[in-house]
C-alpha positions in Angstrom: -14.7 -14.3 11.0 -11.9 -13.9 8.4 -8.5 -12.9 9.7 -7.3 -9.5 8.7 -3.6 -9.3 7.9 -2.0 -5.8 8.2 1.2 -5.5 6.3 3.3 -2.5 7.3 6.5 -1.7 5.3 9.1 0.2 7.3 12.3 2.0 6.3 14.3 4.4 8.5 11.4 5.0 10.9 13.4 4.4 14.2 12.0 7.5 15.9 8.3 7.2 15.1 7.6 3.6 14.3 6.9 2.3 17.8 4.3 5.0 18.4 2.8 4.5 14.9 2.5 0.8 15.4 0.9 1.2 18.8 -1.7 3.4 17.3 -2.4 0.9 14.6 -2.6 -2.0 17.1 -5.0 -0.1 19.3 -7.4 0.5 16.4 -7.2 -3.1 15.2 -8.0 -4.3 18.7 -11.3 -2.5 18.6 -12.5 -4.4 15.5 -13.7 -7.5 17.2 -12.1 -9.7 14.6 -8.9 -11.8 14.5 -5.9 -9.9 13.0 -2.2 -10.1 12.6 0.5 -7.5 12.0 3.2 -8.3 9.6 6.1 -5.7 10.0 8.7 -5.6 7.2 12.0 -3.8 7.7 13.3 -2.9 4.3 17.0 -3.0 5.1 16.9 0.0 7.4 20.4 1.3 8.3 19.2 2.7 11.7 17.4 1.1 14.6 14.1 0.5 12.9 14.4 -3.3 13.1 15.2 -3.2 16.8 12.1 -1.1 17.3 9.9 -3.5 15.4 11.2 -6.4 17.4 10.6 -4.5 20.6 7.0 -3.7 19.6 6.3 -7.4 18.7 7.7 -8.8 21.8 5.0 -10.8 23.7 2.4 -10.4 20.9 1.3 -13.7 19.3 -0.4 -11.9 16.4 2.7 -9.9 15.4 5.7 -10.9 13.3 8.8 -9.2 12.0 10.2 -9.8 8.5 13.8 -8.5 8.3 15.1 -7.8 4.8 18.9 -7.6 4.4 18.8 -5.1 1.5 16.6 -2.1 0.8 14.8 -2.9 -2.5 11.9 -0.6 -2.3 8.5 -0.3 -0.6 6.8 -2.6 -3.2 9.3 -5.4 -2.6 8.7 -5.1 1.2 5.0 -5.2 0.8 5.1 -8.3 -1.4 7.4 -10.0 1.1 4.9 -9.1 3.9 2.0 -10.5 1.8 3.9 -13.8 1.3 4.2 -14.1 5.1 0.6 -13.2 5.8 -2.3 -15.7 6.5 -5.4 -13.6 6.3 -8.1 -13.6 3.7 -8.2 -9.8 3.8 -4.9 -7.9 3.6 -4.4 -4.2 4.5 -1.4 -2.2 3.5 -0.7 0.9 5.6 2.4 3.1 5.9 4.1 3.6 9.2 4.9 7.3 8.8 1.9 8.6 10.7 0.6 10.6 7.8 -2.5 8.2 7.7 -4.4 8.0 11.0 -5.3 4.3 11.6 -8.7 5.4 12.9 -9.9 5.2 9.2 -9.2 1.4 9.0 -12.8 0.5 10.0 -14.2 2.7 7.2 -12.1 0.7 4.6 -13.5 -2.6 6.0 -17.0 -1.1 5.8 -16.6 -0.1 2.2 -15.4 -3.5 1.2 -18.4 -5.2 2.8 -21.0 -2.5 1.7 -19.9 -2.4 -2.0 -18.7 -6.0 -2.2 -15.4 -4.6 -3.4 -12.3 -6.7 -4.1 -10.0 -3.7 -3.5 -10.6 -0.5 -1.5 -8.1 2.3 -1.9 -7.8 5.7 -0.3 -8.2 8.7 -2.5 -7.1 12.2 -1.8 -9.6 13.3 -4.5 -12.7 11.9 -2.9 -15.1 14.7 -1.9 -15.1 13.5 1.7 -11.4 13.3 2.1 -9.5 15.5 4.6 -6.2 16.3 3.1 -3.4 18.5 4.4 -0.9 18.3 1.7 1.7 20.7 0.1 0.5 22.4 -3.1 3.3 21.0 -5.2 2.7 17.5 -4.2 -1.0 17.9 -4.9 -0.2 19.2 -8.4 2.2 16.4 -9.2 -0.2 13.9 -7.9 -3.0 15.2 -10.0 -0.8 15.2 -13.1 0.3 11.6 -12.5 -3.3 10.4 -12.1 -4.3 12.1 -15.4 -1.4 10.2 -16.9 -2.6 6.9 -15.5 -6.1 7.5 -16.7 -4.9 8.1 -20.2 -2.5 5.2 -20.3 -4.6 2.6 -18.5 -8.2 3.8 -18.6 -8.7 2.9 -14.9 -11.7 4.5 -13.2 -9.5 5.6 -10.3 -8.6 9.1 -9.3 -5.7 8.4 -7.0 -3.3 5.4 -7.0 -0.7 6.6 -4.5 -2.3 6.8 -1.0 -0.5 4.5 1.4 -3.5 2.6 2.7 -5.1 -0.1 0.6 -7.3 -3.1 1.4 -7.4 -6.3 -0.7 -9.1 -9.6 -0.8 -6.5 -12.3 -0.9 -7.3 -13.6 -4.4 -6.4 -10.2 -5.9 -2.9 -10.3 -4.6 -2.5 -14.0 -5.4 -3.4 -13.0 -9.0 -1.3 -9.9 -9.2 1.9 -10.6 -7.2 3.5 -13.2 -9.5 3.1 -10.8 -12.4 4.7 -7.7 -10.8 8.1 -6.3 -11.7 8.0 -2.8 -10.2 9.5 -2.8 -6.7 9.8 0.8 -5.9 8.4 3.9 -7.6 5.3 2.8 -9.5 4.5 -0.3 -7.4 1.0 0.9 -6.5 0.1 1.7 -10.1 1.3 -1.7 -11.4 -0.7 -3.5 -8.7 -3.9 -1.5 -9.4 -3.5 -1.9 -13.2 -3.2 -5.7 -12.7 -6.2 -5.7 -10.4 -8.3 -3.7 -12.9 -7.3 -5.8 -15.9 -7.8 -8.9 -13.9 -11.5 -8.0 -13.6 -11.5 -7.2 -9.9 -13.7 -4.4 -8.5 -11.8 -1.4 -7.1 -13.6 1.1 -4.9 -12.3 4.4 -3.7 -12.7 5.5 -0.1 -12.4 8.9 1.5 -9.1 9.3 3.4 -7.5 11.5 6.0 -4.0 12.6 5.2 -1.8 14.6 7.6 1.4 15.3 5.7 4.3 15.5 8.2 7.0 16.4 5.7 8.7 13.0 5.8 9.9 13.1 2.2 10.3 15.8 -0.4 9.8 15.7 -4.1 12.9 15.3 -6.2 13.4 15.6 -9.9 15.0 12.1 -9.9 12.0 10.6 -8.1 9.5 12.2 -10.5 11.5 10.9 -13.5 11.8 7.4 -12.0 8.0 7.4 -11.4 7.4 8.4 -15.0 9.9 5.8 -16.3 8.4 2.9 -14.2 4.9 3.9 -15.3 5.9 4.0 -19.0 7.4 0.5 -18.5 4.1 -0.8 -17.1 2.3 0.6 -20.2 4.9 -1.0 -22.5 4.5 -4.4 -20.8 0.7 -4.1 -20.9 0.0 -2.6 -24.3 3.0 -3.6 -26.5 4.6 -6.8 -25.1 1.4 -8.2 -23.5 3.8 -9.5 -20.8 1.2 -9.8 -18.1 -1.0 -12.1 -20.2 1.9 -14.5 -20.5 2.5 -15.0 -16.8 0.4 -17.8 -15.3 -0.9 -17.5 -11.7 -2.5 -19.9 -9.3 
């Protein structure tokens, strides 16, 4: 059976990361398939890296990738992908907002629908979402913006659990420029325009208040997304980058 690589970006999660990783490992152990955990510390200034190394100690299917500088979640995910070996790659956040018990459903969706990409969607009718009203509103506005700009048949790009077949990432990763705010959007835009099939999956989200919404973050998200649109529609930059 194909190996599943689980890439987990971590930044300033010293207090919760060991527990979160233990929960993820427990769920993966129930799958009856080979897996590896690729833990990426994105230049955390606290004890996150030490916690990652403590968790991986004695586990042959676990590796830690330490990054010296914090360059954003997207950069950390791509570094984790480059160190992965599986034919199927799962990205999942380590903030405990996303219970790892839903991982089997993502794998089932990929097999059932022969999807190249399976993404969680807060807007799926079967999703269970406990999310602040402001964040829901901003998320909905952003998804409308993405639909208008990119015509993707996707209702939610930002949920922190996504499953990919390796060829999708091998195609998209060399073309990507966004490392922080709109990383998920650029990745899915490239997957969509690369002809890969994206399927949305119901998701459970239990928001724990880890990060607020700032005007600077909203602006940077908008700016990065506009840059993706400009590269795609005006410059045709992505068409010029060769892969493989």
